[in-house]
N, C-alpha and C positions, 0 to 999 in steps of 0.2 A: 618262592614266591612267583607265581605267576598274574598275569595283566586280569587274566579271566576270574581270578582270586578277589580283585579288589569290589569293593562295594559298588553292586550297581549292574554287573551281570557281565553281557557282551563289551569288551573294551573297544569295538571299534564303533559300535552303535552311540555308546554313552560317551563319546565326547574324548576316549584316550590319543588318539592321533593329535587334536586340535593342544590338547596338555602338553605331549612331547616335542609341537613346534613351539609353542610357547616359551616352553623349558630352554631348548636353545636359543631363540631370541633374549631368554633373560640373561644367558650365562654370554653373549655377545654384546648385549647392551651394558652389561656390570662389566666386563673386561674389558670395552671402548671407553664407555662414559665416565666410569668411575673410577676404576683402576691404572688406568692410561697416565694420568697427570703428572705424577711423581718421577716417568721415567722421559718425560722429555723436558726437565727443568735445566740438568746441566747442562744440554746443545743448545736449549735457547739464552742461556746464559752467556755461552763461550760463542755464540754468534749473533745475536741480539745486543749483548752488552745491558740487559734487564739485570737487577736484582734479584735474590731471591726472595725477598718481602715481598715487591711486587708481583712477583710469578703466585705467591700462593696467595696471596690477596683475591685475584682474580678467581683461585677455588673456593676460598670462603665468599667471596658474592655467589658462585653456584651454590655449594649448598644452602645458602640464606634463603635464596631465591627460591630452591626447592622444596624448603619448608615451605616460604610462603604461598606458594602455587598450588600445594597439595592440597587444599580446601575446595579452593574451586574445579579444579581437576576434579577428585573425588564428587562433587555434587553433578559434574556433566558424566560421569560415570552411572551414578543414580540413574540420572532422568533418562540418556541417550544410548549407552551401553560405552564399551570400551574402545570400539572399532574408531573413532574418528580421533579419538585424546593420542591412542597409542601411535597412530600412524601416522600423526603431528610430528608424535616426539621421535619419530623413527626419521622422518622425510628431516626433520630440524638438525639432528644428529650427523646426518650424511652432507648436508649442505654447511652445517657451522664447520665440521674437520677440513673441510674443504679449505674454507677461509682462513680458519685457524695456519693451514700450511702456507697461506700467503701470507700472514699478517707480519706488518711491521711499526705500528704504532700504539702503543699501550692501550690506550683509548678504547679502539677496536676490539683488541685484546680481552680488554674487561666485557664489554656489549658481545663478543662470541661467548664467555663464561658465565654471560646472562642467559643467552638463550640457551646456552647446555643446560643449566639449572633447570631450565623449564622441561628440556629433553628428559632430563633425572625425574621429573615430576612424572610426566607422561610414561612413563617407561620401563621405570623398575619396582621393586617390589610391591608399593603401595596399590598402585592401579590395577597391577596385576591380579593379586588378591581378590580387591573388590569385583575385578570380572569374574573372578571363578566362581565368587560366594554368588554373583548374580548370575550364573550361569548353571551351577552346581548348587545348590542349597543346601543338599543333603549328603552332598559327598565332598564338601569343598576343602575341610580339614587335609584327606588323604591325599587330594590332589594339590593341594600348595607343598603338603610336605615332599610328594614328588619333586614337584619343580624346583622347589630350594636344593634338594638333593644335587640337580644338573648346576642353578647357579651358584652353587657352594665353589664349584672349579672355578670360578670365572677368572682369579686371580692366579691359582695355578696353572690355566692356560696362557692366558693374555700376557701376564707380567713377562715371562719368557719371550714369549713369541714379537711381541711389542719391542723389548728389549733387542731382540736379535735384529728383525727390522732398523732398528735406529741404528746399530752398530753397523749393520751390512750395507744398507740404503741410503741413510739418512735420516732425521727425522720429519722432513717434511712429508716425503716418499711414505715412512710409518704412517701419519696421520692421513693422505689419501687411500692406503690402506683397510686404515681402521673404518673410513666412510664407505669402501668398498663391504664391508662385511654388514655393515647396517643396512645398506642397499638391498645387497643378495641375502641376508639372512634374517632380517629383522622385520623391513616395510613389508614385502609379500606378505609375511606369519599376518602381520596386524592390518595390512587392507583388502587381502583377501580371502583370510579364513576367519578372519575375527568377526563374525557377522550376529553376535548377538540376537539370535533368532528364538532361544528358548524360555521357556513362561518364565516370567521374574518369581521370585520366593514368595512364597504363600505371606497372605496379608500385610504384603507391599504395594496395594493398589495405590495406597495414598501417597506412596514415596516416587510412583510414575508420573504423578503431577507436579508434587512440589515436596523436596525432602527438608523444607523448613521444621515442620512439625516433627518428623524425627530429629532433627539439631537442635530445636529447642527444649524436647524433652528429656536428650543427652545433656545437654548443657545446665539443665535442672537435676540431675540425676548425679548423684554422689559416685556412684561406679565409674561415672566418665572422669572424675578427677582426679581417683585413686586412680586409674589407669593413665593420666596422665603426668601424675608423680612418679609414677615407676618406669614408664618409658623415659622422660626426662632425664630422671637422676642415673637410671639404667647406660642410656646415651652418651652422659657426660663424663661416668668413670670408664667409658669404653673408649669413648675419645679421650680420653688422656692417655691410658695404656697404650692403646697406637701409637701414637705419635710421640711417645716417651719413652716405652718399656727398653728399646737398646740402652739411649745414654742413661738410664734407669740403674740398669742391671751393669753399666760401664760402670757405675759411680761406685758400684759395692763389690767390684774387681772381677766380675763375672769376664772372660776372654770373649773378646768378638766371634770369634766362632762358633763357641760354647752358645753365646747369647743369641746367635741365629738359628743355631741348632733347636734351642729352647723356642724359638717364634714360631718355626716351623711347624711345631709341633702343633698348632692352633687351627689352622685349617684342614689337618683330615679329623682333628677331632670334633671343628663342626660338623662335618660329614658324617661321622658316627654318630652324634648327637641323633642326627635326622634319620640319620637309619633306627637307632631303637627307636622311636616314635613310629616310624612306619611299620615299624612289624609290634610296636606295642599301639596300634591305632584307635584300642579301644581305651586307653587312659583318657580321662576326661581335660579338658581345660584346665581347671583348677588344679588338679592334683599336678599337671605338667607345670603349671605355675611356679607351685610351691617347691617341688622340683628342680625348676632353673632357680629360682631365688637362692635357695638353699647354695647351690654348686656356686654362685657367683661370689657370694659372702664367703664360701670356704677358701676359694681363690684368692680371691682379695686378705684372707689372714694369712694363708702360706706366704702371700707375698710380703707380707708387713712383719709376719715374726719370723719369714728365713730368707730374707732377701738377696743373700750372698751363698745359699744351700744348693747347691747345683742340682741335688735328687729331689727338694721340695719344690724349686724351678720348675720342673721337667712336668712334676705333678701337677703345678700350679697350672702350668700352659693346656694340660691335657684337660682337668676339669674344667678350666675356661671355656676351651674351645668347643667343648660341649654343649656347656651351658647359652654359651650366644649362639650356636647351631641352634639348640631348640628355639632359643628366644626368637629367634626371625620368625618360627612357625607360630608362637605364641601370640606376638605382634599380630600376625592374620587371621588369627582363631578368637581370640578374646574379646573383640567387639560383636563380632554374631553371636557368641557364647554365654556373654556377659552383657549386654545390651540391645540384642535384637538383631535381626538384619535391615530392618527399615533404614535407608540413608545410612547404609554401611559404609558407599566412598567418602561422603560429605563427615561421618565421623571420624573415621580413620586420618582423612586430610588433618581432621582438626587437632587431633590427637599428635600428629608428625609435625604440627607447625614447634610446638613448644623444646619439644625433643631435637629439631634439626637446630633449632640454637642454640642449644646447649651443646651440640656435638661441635657447632662451628667456633663456638667460644674458647670448648674445654681445653684443646693447643695453650691455646695463648693465657689462661687462667694457670695452669699447669705451671708453664714458666713464669710468669709473677709468683707464685708458692716459689716454687725453687729460689728465685733470687732474693724473694725476701726472707728465708729462713736458711738458705746457706746449702741444700740437698732436698733431696727425694724424700725421707725420708713424711716429712709432711705431705708432700701429693699424694703419697702411697696411703696415708690414714684419712685424706680427703674423698680416697678414690673407694676405699671400704664403708664411711660413713656415708657417702652416695649410693652403694649397693643396698646398705641396711634402709636406707631412706625407700628404693626404688622396692623391696621386699616389702617394708611397711605399706606402698602404695597398693601393691596387689593384693596383701592381705585385707588392707581397708576398701578394696572394691567388691571383694570374695565375700565380705560381712555385712556390707551393703546391701549387695544383691541378695543375699540369705535372708535379710530382714527388710526388703521390699515388700510391702503389705499385696 
């Protein structure tokens, strides 16, 4: 498949170079701002004497901040475009990584992660999806799919790279290099190339003045609440799995090397799921959602019923990864397809808030369930129930859309 075969004709005139540059910026933003944190815990513990709970508390603050900031960030993008917001996010990342390299006060460290939470809200998938929907309303899905293909390699590229920097140069120098990556690869793209001069989506004239009307309409629309349930319970289960998968497998006697191999299947499977959507770009959002929800439930059933069967666990990881890769695209396309394009940024931001809170509390909630029940069986059942509720939320949203007058 060539770029020329994509909807819209000439790839140079139709914005594909911008999508390519935004994809690189997403790779760097995700790899440094989101995936980098766990790699610094051991070094900071050893050098600064801070506890692991204190360090992880800063990450939780950042995730919550990103969730609460998503709605105002979306409103700004709806009215003014993404240049200001995404440039600010990249500039914050540069400055705060430098500050992190020299931090010695836990209070300042938490302040830094409050700022990095704002940077996440301004630079990661939610804002860039809003930008692409605003700039390319008739071909946003294929562009979002292409962008997430690159973003899907963020952990694959930056986890070993940052680990190597820390081991060979030290954790402070690694942070300075992360700042340099954002300065070189992200800030110029967002500041110089992202001009938002394309015409706004059709029927969005009111949204250029104020997005209050579309946001208020969304809050009265059952489709919005169905999507909110879908995304919130999905991220609840997802965060439980990501943070507890390794100890979960260990509890059922899976060897560490085997468990790591199982987990590494998820990343390539995510990319595989997105490639399937790329070649099946005519598949509508509703059909995509049904496929994703069915795969999530299937993956959880495999985990619940075969927690110690290695072949089933490899299959579970592949199924889950494919579903998770497609879910990223579904979160970007379901709002315009089921609720309309008006106020896309604000509505997407509003949907992000409860989902981000769920993701932030999920690891602790899973730990409490494990402690209360004495094992991970109840945690796995909780994840299965959460995915079933997520699927029910999506089905409800589709039914509500179909029954709308």
